[in-house]
N, C-alpha and C positions, 0 to 999 in steps of 0.2 A: 342671310342664306346665299351670300355670294360664292360660297364654296361649291354651289351647284351649277354655277355658270362659267362662261369662258369659251363656249362653243361657237357662238355666232360669228366671230371674226375669222374662223378657220375655213369657212365655205368660200372658196375663191376659184382659182383657175382649174382646180381639179374636178369640177363638176359642171353639169349643165342641167337645166330643168326642162322636162318634156311633159306635154299634156297627155293624159290618158285618152286614147282614141275611143273611149266609151265602148258602145256595143260592137262597133265594126271590128275592133281589135279582137274581142272575144269570139265573135261569130266566125271570123276567118280562121282563127286558130283552133277553136273548139270543135268544129265539125268540118275540117278540111276534106277528109276522105271518109268520114263516118256516115253522115246522114243527109248529105246534100242531094240535089236533084237526082232521081233514080238512075238516069242514063250516065251520069257523071260520077256516081258513087261506086267505088271498087267493091265495098262490102255488099251493096245491093246487087251488083253484077255477079258477085260470087254466089249469092243465094239463088239468083235466077238461073245461072249456069248449072248449079247442082240439081235444081228441080227439073230442068229440061233434060239433062243427061239421065237422071233417074227414070224419067218417063220413057225415054228411048230405050234404055237398057231393059227395063221390065217388059216393054212391048215385044222385044226380040227374044225374051226368055221363054223356054218351053217347059211346061209343068212336067215334073217327074213323079209319078206315083210310087215308084219303087226306090226312091232315093233313101240312102242309109246315112247314119251319122258319120261313118268312116269315109263317106264320099266327099265330105266337106271339111276343108281346113280353114280355121279361123282362130283368132285369139280371143278366148273367153276371158273377159276382164275380171270375172268373179272367181275363176278357177284357182288363182293364186293370190287373191287379194289379201288373204289372211295367212298365207304360208310364209315362213321365214326364208331369208336368202341363205344360200349355201356359201361356202368359203370362196367360191369363184365368182360370186355376185350374181349367179343365175338362179332363177326362181324354181322352187320345188313345186311342180304342178300337181294339183289334186285331180284335174281332169286330163287324162292321157290324150284326149283328142284335141286339146288346145295347143296352139303353137307356143313354143318357148321363146320368149323375147328378152332382149337386154335393153335397159333403159338408161337414159342420161338425164341429169338435172337440167331443167329449163326454167329460169326465174320468170319468164313471161307467162308460163302456165302454173307456176308455183307447184311444180310436180316433176316427177321423173317420167319422161315420155320416150316413145320410139317413133321416129319420123317416117319409117318405111312401111308401117302397117296401120290398119284401123283396128279398133277394138269393138267387141260386141258385148252388150249387156242384155240379158233375158230375165224377165221377172221370175221370182221364185215359184209362183203358182202357174207357170206355163211349162209344159213338157217340151224340153229341148229337142227331143227325137221325133216329134210329130212331123208328118210330111209338110204341113203348112209352114212350120218354122224352118225346116231344112230347105225348102224351096226359097223362102225369104232370105235365108243366109246365102244361098247360092247366087241369086241375082244381085243382091246388094254388095257382094264381094267386088263387083266391077266398079263400085263407087270409089274404091280405094284410089284408083288412078286419078279420078277427078279431084278428089280431096287434095292429093299431093300436088297436082298441077295448080290448083287454086293457091295453095300455100306458097308455091314458088313465085307466082305472079304478085302476090301480096303477102310479104313476110309478116305483116302486122296482124294477120288473121289469127284468131284464137280457136276455140273449139268449133269444128264443123260437125254438125250432127244431123243424122237422119233418124227420125222417130217413126217407126212403122205402125200402121193400124193393127198389126198382129201383136204388138208389144215389144218387138225387137228394136233395140237402139244400136246404131253403128256410128261410131264417132272417130275423129282424127284430130291429132295424132293419138296413137295407142298409149294407154296408161292403165294401171291397175284400178279396179273399181273401189270406191270408198263407200263402205257400208257402216253407218253409225250404229254403235252398240252391237255390232256383229250380226245384225238382222237386216236383211236387204228387202225393203218393201217398196223399192223404187219401181214405178211403172211409168214409162214416158207418156203414156196416154192420159195421165192425171197431172202432168206438169203444166203450169200456167202457159208456157209458150206453145205447147202442143194444142191445148184446148182453144187458144185464141186463133191459131192457124188452121184448125180443122173444121171450124164452122163459124157461121155468123152469130151475132149476139142473140140472146134468148130471153123471152118472157115466159116464165115457167110457174105453173101452179101445181104443187104436190098435194094430193089428197090421200089420207090414210084411213083405212077401215079400222075403227076401234070398237066394233060390235063385240058382244059377249063371246062369240066363237073365237075371237082373236085374243088369246091369253097366253100367259106363261112364255114358253120358248118362241112361239110365233110372233108375239108382240115385241119381244126383244129383237128378233131378227128384223122386224119392220123398222124399229127405231134405228138400229144400226144401218139399215139400208138407206133410210132417209138422210142420215148424217153423211153417209158416203156419197149420196146423190148431191147434196149441198156442196160437197168438196169439188164437184166437177164444174162449179159455176165460178165466174170471175167478176170483176168490178164492172164489166160491160153488160152484165146480165141483171135481170130483175126477177124476183121470186116472191111467192107467198106459200105458206104451208097451212093446211086445214086438216082437222080430224072430223070424221063423220060416222054416224050410225043412223038413227032416225032423222037427225038434223046435222047440219055442218057448221063448224065453228073454226075460226082462225086460231091456231095454237098460240099466237101472240095477239091477244084481243085488240090492242090498239093498232095493229098492222092491218088497217082496213083496205089497203090496196097493195099492189106489188111494191116491194122496196128493193133498193140496190143490193146486190149480192156481195157486199163488201165483208171484210173480216168481222167487223163489229156486229152487223146484222145477222150474219150466219151463226155467230156464237150465241146470240139471243135465241135464234130458231132452235139450235141444238139443245140448249138448256130446256126449252119448252117441250121439245119432242120427247126428251127423256122423262118428262113428267106425265106423259099421256097414260091414261088408264082405259081398260076395255070394259064396256057394258052396253046393253041394249041390243037392238036388232039392226041388220044391214039394210040400207036403202041407197043404192048407187045413185039414184036420181038426185038426191039432196047434195051428194058430193060433187057430181058433175054440174049441177045448177050453180053451186058456189064458184066452181072453177071458171065456167063460161062468163059469169057475171064479172069476175075479176079481170078476165082477159079482153072481153068485148065491149064493156061499158066505156063510154067516152069519159075521159077524166083529164084534168090538167096536171095530174101527177106524172112525173117523169117515168119513162120506161124505155126498153130497148127498141120497141117498134119493129121487130124483125121476126125471128122464129117464135111462134106461139105454140105452147104445148102443155099438155096435162099429163102428169105422172101419177097413176093410181096404184097404190099398194094394198093388197087384200089377200085373204086366205081363200077366196073363191066365192061363187054365188051363181044363181040361175038368171038373174036379171040382166038384160042387155041395154036398158035405158035408151031404147031406140028413139022414142019420142023426143028426148032431150037433144039428141044429135040432129034429128030432122028440124027441130026448131032453131038450133044455134049454129050448126056446122055444115049442113048439107045444103046445096050440092057442092059448094066451093071448097069445103074442107080446109079452111084457113088455119084451123087448130089441129095439130097432131095429138093423138092420144096414145100413150104408152102404158101398158098394163103389166103388173108384176104380181105373179102368184107366189106367195110367200109361205114357207113352211111345208110340213107334210100334212096332207088332208085327202079326203076321199071325194072332194067336190069335182064336178065336171068342169074342166077348164075351157071348154068350147066357147062359152059366152065371153070369156076374157080375150080369147084369141079373136073372136069376131069383132069385139069392140075396137081392138087395135087395128085390125086389117081394114075395117070400115072407115077408119079415120086417119089413114096415111101414117100410122104409127108402127109399133112393134110389140110383140108379146114376149115376156121373159119369165123364167121360173127361177126362184131363189129358194131351194129346198133346205139349205143350211148355210152356215156362216161362210163356208169356203166358196160359195158362189156369189157372194155379195159384190165384191170389187169388180169382177169381170162383167157382171150383168147391170151394174149401175153406171157403166161408162160406155157401153157399146151403142147406146142410143145416138152417140156422136156420129157413128157411121151413117145413120139414117139422115141426120141433119146435113151431112156432107154431100148428099146426092145432088141437090140443086146447084151446089158450088161446082161439082165435077161437070154437070151438064152445061153450066154456063161457059165452060172452056176458058179462053184467054181473058175474058172479062173478069174472071175471078183470080187471075194470076197477078196478085198484088203483094208486094212485100210489106208486111206490117211489123212495126216495132213495139215491143212489149213493155209492160210495167217492169219495174226493178224487181229482181228475185235473186235468191241465193243459188249459185251454181253448184251442181251436185258433185263436181270434180275438184272443188277447192279453189276456184278462181276468185271467189268472193262474190260481191254484188255485181250483177251483170244486167244488160238489156240484150235482147235477141231479135235479130231480123228473121222473120219466118215467111215461108211460102208453102202453100199446099202442093202436094204431088199427086197427080191424078192417074188413074188406070186408063190408058188409052187403047187397050185391046177391045175388040168388039165381042159382044155377047149375042151370038146369032146375028140377026138382022138389026139389032138395036145397039145403041151406044152404051158402053159400060158406064155405070154410075157409082163405082166404088172409089173411095179415096185411098190411095196407097199409104199416105202418111204425111208428115210435115218435115220440111228441110229448115234447118236453123243455123245461124252464124252468130256467135257471141261477141259482145264488146264489153270489156270490164270497165266498171265505173272509174276505177283508179286510173285507167288509161285516159279517160276523158278529163279527169281532174289534172293530170300531168300536162295536158294541152292548154289549160287555162293560164292566163298571165297573172298567176296568183300574187307574186311578189311586187308586181307593178301597181296593184290595187290597194296596197297598204294593209295594215293589220285589221281594219274594220270594213274593208271593201271585199266584195265577193261576187261570184257568179252563181246563178241557179237556173234550173230548167224544170218545166212541169209538163205533164201530159194532159190529154183532154179531160181526165177525171180530177185535175187539180193536184195530183200527186207529184211530189218532187222526185226527179231522178238524179238531180245534182243540187246539193245544198250543203253548206258546212255543218248544219245540224242534223243531217241524215246519218245517224250513227246508231243503228239498231244493236242492242246488246245481246238479245236472244232472237234468233230467226226461226220461224216455223218453216221447216223445209218444204212443206206442201203448199204454202201460200206465198203470194207475191209480197214484197216489202212495200207497204203503202203508208206514206206520211204526207198528209195534206199540207200544202203551202201555208195555210193559216194555222196549222198545228206546229209547223217548223219554226214559226216566229210568233211573237206576241201579236195577236190579230187586232185590227181596227178597220174602220169603214173604208179608208183609203186602200188598204191592202186587199179588201174584198173586191173593190172595183178593179184593181190591177190584176187580180187573179181572173176575174171574168173576162177582161179584155185579152189576156194571154190565151185563155181557153178558146176564145172566139177568133184567134189568129190575127189580132190587131197589133200594131206597133204603137208605142207611146213613151212618154217621159213625164215624170212628176216628182216634184220635191215636196217631201212631207215631214212633219214632226211625228215621231213615233217612239215607242218604248222598246228598249233592248235589254236583254238579260245578260249579266256578266258571265264570263267563262266558268267561274266557280259557283254560279247559280245563287249567289247570296245577295246580289245587288241588282237594281234596275235603274237605268239612266234614260232620261228623256232627251232624244237626240234629233238632229236633222239629217235626213238621208235623201239622196236622189236615186229614184228607180227608173231604169230604162229597160224596155222590153221590145222584143221583135219575134215573129214566128220564124222557125227554121224551115226553109224551103224544102219541099219534098217529103215532109214528115208532119205528124200531128203535134210535135213538140213545140214549145215556145221557150226562148232563152231570155234571161234577165240579168241585169247587172245592178249592183247596189254600191253606191259610193257616198262617203261623207265629203263635204266640201274641201277639206284639207287633203283629200286623196285624188282630187281631179288632176293633179300634177304630181310627178314623181322625179326624184333626183336620178340622173344618169351619170355615173362616174366617167371622167375623162382622164384615164391614166396611161397616156401614151409614153410618158417618161418612165423608162424601165428602172432607172436609178431610184426614183421616187417609189416605185412599186416595191423594190427590195427594202427600202428604208421602212416603209409602212408594214411590210410583211414581217420584218424582224421582231416587231412588238408582239407577234403571236407566239413567239418561241417561249417555252416554259421557263427558260433560264432568266427571263425578264420579269417574271411574275412577282418575285420577292420585292423588287423595287418599284414596280409599276402597277401591281395589282393583278389579280387572276382574271383570265379571259375565258369566257364561254362563247362558243360559236353555235349558231343555230344549225341543227342537223339537216341541212338542205343538200340537194343533189347538185353540188357545184360543178362536178365533172362526172362523166359516165363511169369512170373506173374507180370512183371514190367509194370506199366501203363504209356503209352507214353503221352506226352503233348507238345503242341506247345509253351507253356510258359516254358522257361528253368528253372526258379526258382521253379516252381511247379514240373517239371520233376526231378530236383535235390532232392527235398524233398521226392518225391515218391521213388527215388533210395535209399536215406538214410534210409527211413522207411523199405524198403525191406531188405537191408543189415543188419538191426538189427534182422531180422528173419532167414536169411540164411547165409551161409558162401560162400566165393568166390569159394570154391571147390564143391559147391552143383551141383548135376546132372541136376537141372532145370536151371542152368546158363551156359552161354557160357564162359568157363574158359579162353579161349584165349583172348576174349574181356575184361573180367573182370580183369584178372591179369595184362594185359597191361595198362588198365585204372588206376589201383591202383599204379602200378610201376611209370607211368608217373606223377601221382599226387605227389608221394614222391620225385621224382627227381626235379620237378619244385619247390617244397617247399624248397629243399636245395638251389636252385638257389636264391630264395627270401631271405632266411636267410643269405647266405654267400655273396651275391653281391648286390641285389637290395636295401635292407634295409640300406646299408652302403653308399648309394649315395644320394646326394642332386639333385633331378631331375630338380629343377628350375635352377640350375647352368648350366645345359646342355641345357636348353630350352625345356625340355621334359614335356609333359602333362601326359604321361603314358609310362610304359614299359609292354610288354606282351610276352607270350610264348604259342604256340599251338603245339600239338603233334599228331602223328599218332594214339596214343591210345585214342584220343577223348577229351583231357583236354585242355582248354584254360584258362590261368590265367592272369588277368589284374591287374596291380599294379600302383598306390594305389587303394583302394576300390572305392573311389568316381569317378574314371575314368570309372567305369563300367556303370555309369548312361548315358554316351554318347557313349557307345560301341555299334555299329550297325552291326558288322560283324556276319556272320552265326556261331552259336555255333558248327556246324558240320564242322570241318576243311576241310573235303573232298569236301564240297560244297562252300568253301570260296575262292574267286578269288585271294586274296593276298597270301593265303597258297599255292595254286596250282602253281601260277606263280613264287613264290619264289623258289620252288623246281626245276623248269625248267630253272632258270636263275642264273647266278653267280653274286655275289656282292649284293648290296643293292637296293631294289625295292621301289621307291617312288610313292605314289599315293595320289592325292588330292581328297577331297569329290566331287563327280560328280555333275555338274550343267549343265543345258542347257540354250540356249538363251531365252527359254520361261519361265524360273523360275521367278516368280513374287516377291519372298521374297527378301527383301533388307537387307543386313548384315550391322550391325552397329559396327565399330571397337571398340567402347568403351564397348559394351555389349556382342558382339558375338565373341567367340573364335573358330578359325578354326584349326583343327588338320590335319597335313600331316602324313599319315601312311608310315613308313619305315620298311621294313621287309627283312630278309635274312634267308636262310636255314642253319640248322646245319648239316655240312658235317662230317660224322664220318667214320673212317676206322678201322675195327676190323679184324685183320689178313690181308687177301687180299681182304676183302669184303667191298664195299663202300655202305653206307646207308645215308639217310637223314630223320631221325626220327622226326624232329621237325623244327619249324620256330620260330625265335625270332624277336622281333621288338620293335619299339618305336613309339610314336605319338608326332610329333613336334608341338610346339606352333608356328603358322605361323607368328604372329607378331614379336616374338623374333627372329625367324630365317630369316625373311625378312631383319631385320637390319643387321644380320650377313652376309647375302647374298650380300647386297649392299657393305659392307666393303670388303669382300673376293673377290667380282667381280671387284673391282677397281684396275686396273693395273697402279699403279703410284709408283714413287720413293719417299723416305722419304725427299729428298732434293727439290722436285718440286711438290707441290700440289696446285699451284695457278691457273693452267689452264689445260684444256683438249685439247688434240691434235686430229686431224682427223685421223681415221684409214684408211689407203690406202690398195689397193688390194695386194701390194707387200711389203709394209713397215710396220715396227712395229709402235706402237703408245702408247700414254698415254690415259687412259680413267678413268672416275670416275662415276660409276652408282649411287652413293649416291649424289654427289654434282650436277651432270649434268642431273638429271632426266627430266628436261624440254627439253633437246636436245637428250638424249640417251634413247633408249628403251632396257632394260635388262630383259631377261626372262630365267627361267628354264622351259623346256618343256620335258615331259616324252616321252617314246618310242612309245606311242600310239597317240601322238600329243595333249596332254592335258596340260593346263597351270598349273604349280606347284607353281611358285613364280614369282614376278615381282617387279621392282623398282617404278612402277607407283602407286601413292597413291589411285587413283580412280579405280584401278583394283581389289579391294577386292572382288567384286561381280562377277568377271570373273575367279577367281581361281577355277580350276576343270572343266572349260569349254573347249570344243574342240577348238584348237587354230585357226582353219579355221574360227571360228565365232568371235574370238577376233581380229585378224589381218589377214585378208584374203590374202592381198598382200605379207606379210612377210612369211606366211606359204607356199604360192605357190612358193616363191623363194627357200625355203628350200627343197620342194619336187622336184622342177625343177632342182635343183642342186644335186639331188640324196642323200640327207641326209635321206629321207624317201622313202620307197616303199609303194605300196598300193595293197590291195587284196579285190576283191568283193566277198562277201559271201551271200548265199541265205538261207532263212529260209522257208522250205516247209511246216511248221506246224504253220504258223503265223495266226494272226487274223486281219481282216480289217473291217472298217465300211461298212454297207450294201449299195448297189447301190440304189439310190432313184428310186422308182417305177414310171413308166410313166402312171399308171392307175389312171384315175380321177374319175371313178365311181365305184360303187360296185354292184355286181350281183353274183349269184351262179356260181362257177368256171366252165369254159368250156361250158356255156350255151349261145346260141345266143339270144340276147334281141331284139325282134321285135320293129320296130318303130310304131308310131301312125298310119302312113299311111298303114303299113302292117296289123295292127289290123282291120282297116276299109275296107280292101280289101278282099272281099269274095273269090277271086281267091287264095289269099295267104293261106286261111284256107284249101283249097283243095290240096295244094301242099305238097310235101314230107317234106319240111322244117317245116311246122306246125305239121305234124305227128311226126317228129323227136323230136321237142321241147316237145310235149306231152309225148312222151316215156321217155325222159330224166327227166321230172318232176315226172313221175311215179317211175322211178328208184330212184329219189331223195327222195321221200316219204319213199321208202323202205330202202334206205341206205343213211342216212342223211350226212354221212361223205363226200360223193362226192360233197356236196354243201358247203363245208367249205374250206377256202383257207389255204392249208397246203403244205408241201414240195412235195407232189405227183403231184401237178399242174405243168404242163410243163412251164407255163409262170409265175407262182406265185413266188414272191421274198420275202425272209424272211426279217422282219423288224429288226431283231437282227444282231449282228456281224456275219461275215461269215469267213470261212477258206480261206486263200489265201497264195500266195508266196510273200515274201518281200525280198528286196535286201539292203545291207548295205556295206559301204566301210570302211575297217579298214586300219590303217597305222602302219608301223613298221620300225625300223631302217634298213638302208642298212649296208654294211660292212665298210663304211667310219669311220675311227677312229681318223684321225689327224685333225688339225685345218685348217679352210678355211676362206678366205676373199672373199666376193661376191659383185659385183657391180650390183645393180638392176636398170634397166632403165624403166621408165614409160613414159607417153605421153609427159609431159613437165618438168620432173625432174628426178633425180636419187638419189640413196642413197647407202651407204656402209653398208655391213652386215658382222659381224664376228660370226662364229659358231664353236663350239668345243664340242665333246663328253667328258663327265666327266668320268674318269676311275672308274671302279668297281661300276658303278651305271647305271640306266636306264634313265639318264638325258642328255639333250642337252642344253648347255649354249649358248645363243644367245644375241648379242649386235647389235643394228641397229640404224642408224640415223632416225629421224622422217621424213616422207615424206613431202615435201613442196608443193605438188600438190594433188588434190582430186581424180583424175582418173588414173587408171592403168589397161590396158587390160590383164586380167588373167583368168584362169579357176577357178571358185569358188569351192573349195574343201570342202566337207561336209561328216559327218558321220551319218547324219540323215537316219533312216530306212524308206524306201518308198515301196509302193506296186509295184511289178514287173509286168509290162505289156508286154507280149510276142508280138513282132512285126513281127516275121517271123515264122509262124507255120511250114513251110516246113522244117526248120532246125531240127525240132523234128524227122522227118523221117530219115533225112540224118545221124543223130547222135544217132540212136536207140541203146540202150545198149545191151550188150550180155546177153542172158538168155538161159535156157535149158528147153525144153518142157518135158512133161511126157513121160515115156517110154512105157506105155500101152495105147492101143486104142481099143475101142469096137464100131465100126461104121457099121459093116456088119455081117449078119448071113443068111445062106441059108434057115434057118428054119423060118425066119420072115414072119408073115402073114400081108400083107399090105391092106387087104380088108376093115379094119376100117380106113377110110381116110377122114372123114369130117362130119361136122354137123353144123346146124344153131341154133341160140338162139333167134333170134328176133321174135316178133309178128308183123305181117304186118296189116295195116289198111284195114278193110273191107269197101266195098262200103256203107253199111248201116251205119257204124260208121261215115264216112265222111259226109253222108247225114244228120245225126243227129247233127253233129257239125255245119253244115251250117244252119240248121233250128234254132239251139240255137242262133247263131249269128244274124240271121235275126230277131228273136224275140227281142233280146236286142236292135238292131238298130231301130226296129219299135215302141218301146215304146215311147209315147209322152213325150217330155221334160216338166218339171214343170216350 
């Protein structure tokens, strides 16, 4: 295999070796102006300045009762978001009151923007012409100046946003609004960053009246209301949900205490809520008894330990449950009670209003589906009162979980700060929150600041928040993002977990610093293999935030090569080998699509990218300030070294003699050269070595790594031995020691011609003597034997299987189409025998960011969502028209005419199911070698037959050599081993609570103030049917029914 070598002697005066400065390097570069101490952080200062200016501007604003839409000029971002551009590039506006703006492309925002104006987004179900909204637009207009000044002082700022408690969003710079599926259901008050900034964490118990009077439409409204209420909770909150009539029961029986309001638990709650049924009589006391027991009982279970509240949904009743409140909540009133009157009914709502007002809560009415969203989120205004009254103590910038930006910036984190109403209300201090100010930071920007290429292919940085969720990790790659939820991937779910990582996670959450070298399992890029490796974890808290930063390095990446190319003549010589006119003689070059220079145009087509790179290098020098000198010098150095390898070694070898289709080399510097040039036509590996599975696995393993082209049992293509050539990739890392420092700067390899090497394999695998080749002997468990994989292919099965359990070679002629297939699909009984005799171990891995096919909908008819559809018998029944159900349907129809989006089937519908792919959890089993290294003979017994198996690890490779007799019977009771990825269906929800992971709640809480005024505690929104209206409806129906038929 000397054709693979020749590199070692070329590392000379052109390079030096530097030690990676571990966490200090990452910490200084990763958060230089993003998240460091508040007074020194430009982003934090920007948020504080915006909040302060907003409070001052609003305090000086005078309310105008007579304000009209024409009095306000602003850019309505939704007015032309769906309108085509005219020939002059100006937008055709649907809203004549909206400003007409011109936009320019800005790659920083991944959007067309206008830097001179802000844009406004108003939720669909809010009337833009109301005095409240117009006054809000009026005073927030002055924020435009502050936004622009902030952007000038810090050009790296991205979206600056003010989310108002009225629902108005004003953001800078201006851009058109993005409404998925043409239906805009965005309301800033339901966004994760707004909820976090507007109130302290919550401990919430939701109790739902499911007595017999709650049925049909009212029950459906309640279910949808509870689901919308759950969507206002974040991972910092804890919740439980109960149904009650004469007795109270948790809707999820094993949730015996409050559980974290994470995505997984909320999904479980939603499914349980949709299965509730109504029966029995109402007893408020049982519901409140359950809720207070949950909130006030001492328990070791984790909870928010801040705002405590009860949310009761009912259709009404006469009971006030006063004795329950006297026992549990008075006089301190540590638990707020919010009551919701749902549906149309004739009950007196006074008791519900009294309950809310007597317990520092609020009373809401939800007469129809159109009132659900607004009334299930306005309780946040009440929770914000203590925060406002706390004044400066509550003025803290908080950094959010990761979530999807609504304007296309991708995954972001947001620094938020509440904005308070500083005007006075008579003699008392105002206690209203105006909204939340936010400044976005894109995760891609943080990634660009990491010293990615100094850490090597298997080194990386990561960061986690107090919940243990990663905001930075190479495996944070969600395929489908729920727009309404944060992106939450736990550190232990981003990697293969073990006890050492659990302890690392705990220390990071606790804000401690540390370092530990561990042996752990890692999954390959292609998710087919698992390697047991050694890694060093270093971690430290990020000052001024709740985040903690970590660094992971293999030992060979603790130092890196730094090119020393001060000789410009040498630069030119090395660079010339990148030119395409050298490929025919020196092999094809692929270069990693890295951002070597600022003006370099990236492309997914590597040939195009290479041409772009060459064109730029003809204009600038590698030492140019607009280029990354580290990346560029290492690229050119590696190019020159690999060229020397081609000239001195590869060109002098006849590859066909060795059965090689190609030889190749890939380096940390980003160069991959494939020789000869024609071999590049079938080269399918990633041009970025750091993303290539063969490259990363070669670094982590000793010796030669064999890999066949992957096939599955479902592949329909049939390979023809006469026309199709299969290449087996063999690679190994270049291990270099300079001084006392060990490095692996490159991977070398060959591509074997399978047909040629199968013939070699048969001969090499034949254990016979020169004097006796006439017959094969049976291999016994304890005795030696003669075997001939070439001559006795009818009786003997000979295989080479790699460390992941994939077939690499076989002596069976008809197995050509099975090369690269998981061996459990090729010969299930034989692979089970290998696993059962400890040649392989297995590990289940879970993908929490996977995609699954949608669940088929059980709906057979179509109707506006959430609307009860009366039968013909109902329509012909005059009594039905006088009922509350008829009035409720009429009211929903009126809401529907006003807000058409409520009648469209989209994600807000509690029962609506998407027709497209959905996010899910999948499970997959990977196999890897055990520690067995010697040769073993195995006797496998089946139902009516047995066979002998011989297996041996091949030294210095990832291959297992297996020889087995063919089975003489068809059946064998075994466990069918598979590597197929399947959707994970959780069978025991209760285990989720028992294994809840460690987290750390926020240290500040604003849930009480002696100054709070609780007199504003309830209002109703519905319009109730008058007797005259019902009479007119009946007369109309009678007229219709009295008309003679034709």
